[in-house]
C-alpha positions, 0 to 999 in steps of 0.5 A, spaced: 269 227 722 264 225 727 261 228 733 268 227 737 273 224 733 276 229 728 282 227 723 287 226 729 283 223 734 278 225 740 281 232 741 278 238 745 279 242 752 280 238 758 274 237 762 270 241 758 270 237 751 274 231 753 272 229 760 275 223 764 268 220 763 269 220 756 276 217 757 273 212 762 267 210 757 272 209 751 276 205 755 270 200 756 269 200 749 276 198 747 276 193 753 270 190 750 271 190 743 278 187 743 277 182 749 273 175 748 272 169 752 278 166 750 283 172 752 283 179 755 285 185 750 292 188 751 292 196 750 298 200 750 298 207 752 302 213 752 301 220 754 305 227 753 307 232 758 300 235 759 297 236 767 291 233 764 294 227 761 295 223 768 287 224 769 285 221 762 290 216 763 287 213 769 280 214 767 282 210 760 285 205 764 280 204 769 275 203 763 279 198 760 281 194 766 273 194 768 272 191 762 277 186 763 283 188 759 290 190 761 293 196 760 300 197 758 303 204 760 309 207 756 308 213 761 311 220 757 313 218 750 311 220 743 306 218 739 310 214 734 313 210 740 306 208 741 305 206 734 312 202 734 310 198 740 303 197 738 306 194 731 312 190 734 309 187 740 302 185 737 298 189 742 290 189 740 291 197 739 294 203 742 292 210 745 296 216 745 294 222 750 296 228 747 293 234 743 299 235 739 301 242 738 295 245 741 296 249 748 296 245 755 289 246 756 287 242 750 288 234 750 286 228 746 286 221 745 289 218 739 287 211 737 292 206 733 291 199 731 295 193 732 299 195 725 301 201 728 296 205 724 291 210 725 285 207 727 280 204 722 274 209 721 269 203 722 272 202 729 272 209 730 264 210 728 263 204 733 267 208 739 263 214 737 256 210 738 258 207 744 260 214 747 253 216 746 249 210 748 248 207 755 253 202 757 251 195 757 258 192 757 258 187 763 263 189 769 269 184 769 269 180 776 274 177 780 280 174 776 277 177 770 278 184 772 284 187 768 291 189 770 295 196 769 302 194 767 308 198 767 311 198 760 317 203 760 321 197 757 317 198 750 319 205 750 326 204 751 326 199 745 323 204 741 329 208 743 334 203 741 330 202 734 331 209 733 339 209 734 339 202 730 337 206 724 342 211 724 347 210 718 353 214 721 356 216 728 354 223 730 361 224 733 363 231 732 356 234 730 353 240 734 346 239 734 340 243 737 334 240 739 327 244 741 323 239 745 317 243 746 317 241 753 313 235 750 314 228 749 321 228 747 324 232 753 328 226 755 327 221 748 331 226 744 337 228 748 338 220 749 338 218 742 342 224 739 347 223 745 347 215 744 349 217 737 355 221 739 352 228 737 354 234 741 347 236 743 344 243 746 337 242 748 331 247 750 324 246 751 326 240 756 323 243 762 316 241 762 311 243 768 305 240 765 303 247 763 308 249 758 308 244 753 308 248 746 308 255 750 313 259 745 317 253 744 317 247 739 316 246 732 310 252 732 315 257 735 321 256 731 325 262 733 327 259 739 331 253 735 334 259 730 337 262 736 340 256 739 343 254 732 346 261 731 348 263 738 352 256 739 354 256 731 351 249 731 351 244 725 343 243 725 337 244 729 331 240 730 324 242 733 319 237 735 311 238 737 308 236 743 307 229 741 313 228 737 310 226 730 313 233 727 320 235 726 322 242 723 329 243 722 334 249 722 340 249 718 347 252 720 345 259 717 339 259 721 334 258 715 328 254 716 327 247 713 320 245 713 316 239 711 316 240 704 324 242 704 325 235 708 321 231 703 325 234 697 332 233 701 331 226 702 327 224 695 333 227 692 338 223 696 334 217 695 334 218 687 342 219 688 342 213 691 338 209 686 333 207 692 327 211 690 325 207 684 319 209 680 315 211 687 312 217 688 313 223 694 306 223 697 304 230 699 298 234 701 294 240 697 298 245 702 305 243 700 308 249 696 308 249 689 316 250 689 317 243 692 313 240 685 317 244 681 324 242 684 321 235 684 320 236 676 327 238 675 329 231 678 324 227 674 321 225 681 314 224 681 309 226 686 302 225 689 297 230 692 292 228 698 287 232 703 291 235 709 292 230 714 298 225 715 293 219 715 291 220 708 298 221 706 300 214 709 293 211 706 296 213 699 303 211 700 300 204 703 296 203 696 302 205 692 308 202 695 311 209 696 317 210 700 316 218 702 311 222 704 308 228 708 306 235 710 309 242 710 308 242 717 313 237 719 309 230 719 314 226 715 313 218 713 318 214 711 314 207 710 320 203 710 321 204 717 314 207 720 307 207 719 306 214 722 310 221 722 315 221 727 319 227 728 325 223 731 326 219 725 325 225 721 331 228 724 335 221 724 334 221 716 336 228 715 342 227 719 343 221 714 342 225 708 347 230 711 353 226 713 352 221 707 353 226 702 358 230 707 354 237 705 351 242 710 344 242 710 343 249 707 346 246 701 341 240 700 335 244 700 338 250 696 335 248 690 328 248 692 325 255 691 319 256 695 313 260 692 311 266 697 306 263 701 301 267 706 296 263 711 291 266 715 287 262 720 280 264 722 276 262 728 269 261 726 262 258 729 261 253 723 266 251 719 262 248 713 257 253 713 263 258 712 266 254 706 259 253 703 257 261 704 255 263 697 259 270 698 265 266 700 265 262 694 264 268 690 270 271 693 274 264 692 273 264 685 275 271 684 281 270 687 283 264 683 281 268 677 286 273 679 292 269 680 291 264 674 296 260 673 301 264 677 299 261 683 293 258 687 289 259 693 286 254 698 280 254 703 279 248 707 277 247 714 281 244 720 280 237 722 282 239 729 280 246 731 274 250 730 278 254 724 278 255 717 285 256 713 286 261 707 292 259 704 295 262 697 301 262 693 304 266 688 310 268 684 309 275 687 308 276 695 303 281 694 299 277 689 299 272 694 297 277 700 291 280 695 288 273 694 288 271 701 285 278 703 279 277 698 277 271 701 278 273 708 274 279 708 268 275 705 269 270 711 269 276 716 263 279 712 259 272 712 256 272 719 260 267 722 263 271 727 270 270 724 276 272 727 283 271 726 286 265 730 
């Protein structure tokens, strides 16, 4: 991670950590980097529903056009749609203005390359250097000044693409959606209604300040209530930029990313299309997932946390399915990034293709009791490296032995370290987390629960 960019783009509080000037200079960099004497660069831009998104979009466009590039606006849309449009319409790159699941006062800029993948580290490093350097890029003049172009048609093509991937009609299926007052507030209902579902929607009244506020994939209780109160067959909750999906089955049980991967891996295995590919997970996936995959004879891989690391491993091996417990699921045959709406469509495929309710599909996976605590600190790496913290971590791991595990890792997007433990007994997992968190709070890094 650099000074500005973390594992998921440039993110921070709008107009404090991420300002309009940052967006302007980033536009200047992209415009100059991708333009040449022979052609002007073309960059596609999307945003979620945060009030500050308009400010950052305008500034980014001003930087691009002043450097001689054209900016194509998808307007309010999802991160996966920017990835899709960049890839299928041969844009030089894409930019998504979003802070994902963070509160409205945060915002971010995610950069996507022309293949629809997260931007290469080498280019991110150049962008970082440009942000701190004197701007010497010439300002475009006369006919060389770039244009800002409405490109809502690209978003509509993405919707059409999603609809085309559905293998069954949803007629007669009662579906709930929690759109987090974010990117899917229009997209989600459009897709499911077009496929024939009887659709119930919450979190579809964005006002610029209510994105992720008590709704969406990080507040699954809303969707559970919607499903149970209306006796729905299934529910799907998305995060602010719709690259995550968490499901709820007809009984109100939460179906997280690990269970989604289990369901679809088992479905692919039964159809004979999984081959010898592996399921790519992160170190945060539950031990119960691995036991369930072992029982089916399905191999798996582990990466560091972050869907970009999952995708890179999948790309290297040619794997078809991977993701995170948080709901970032990648279906590499259909997308280059996590896509919440695509994930919902794939869950529907597994349900309708096997004519079984969602509760039955994930029932064989038995999760280990899991405890996760987020602690806000002043120095993430310093906290992790503290000798007293490392000693407590070693002690917790010794106590758990082979019957569980404990992880300590830093967030890539927030000033937070995460302590996670799994064990056969819930009290053992809690004791392991308590051992480590107590050491962190005594470490002198002004720790407090996030």
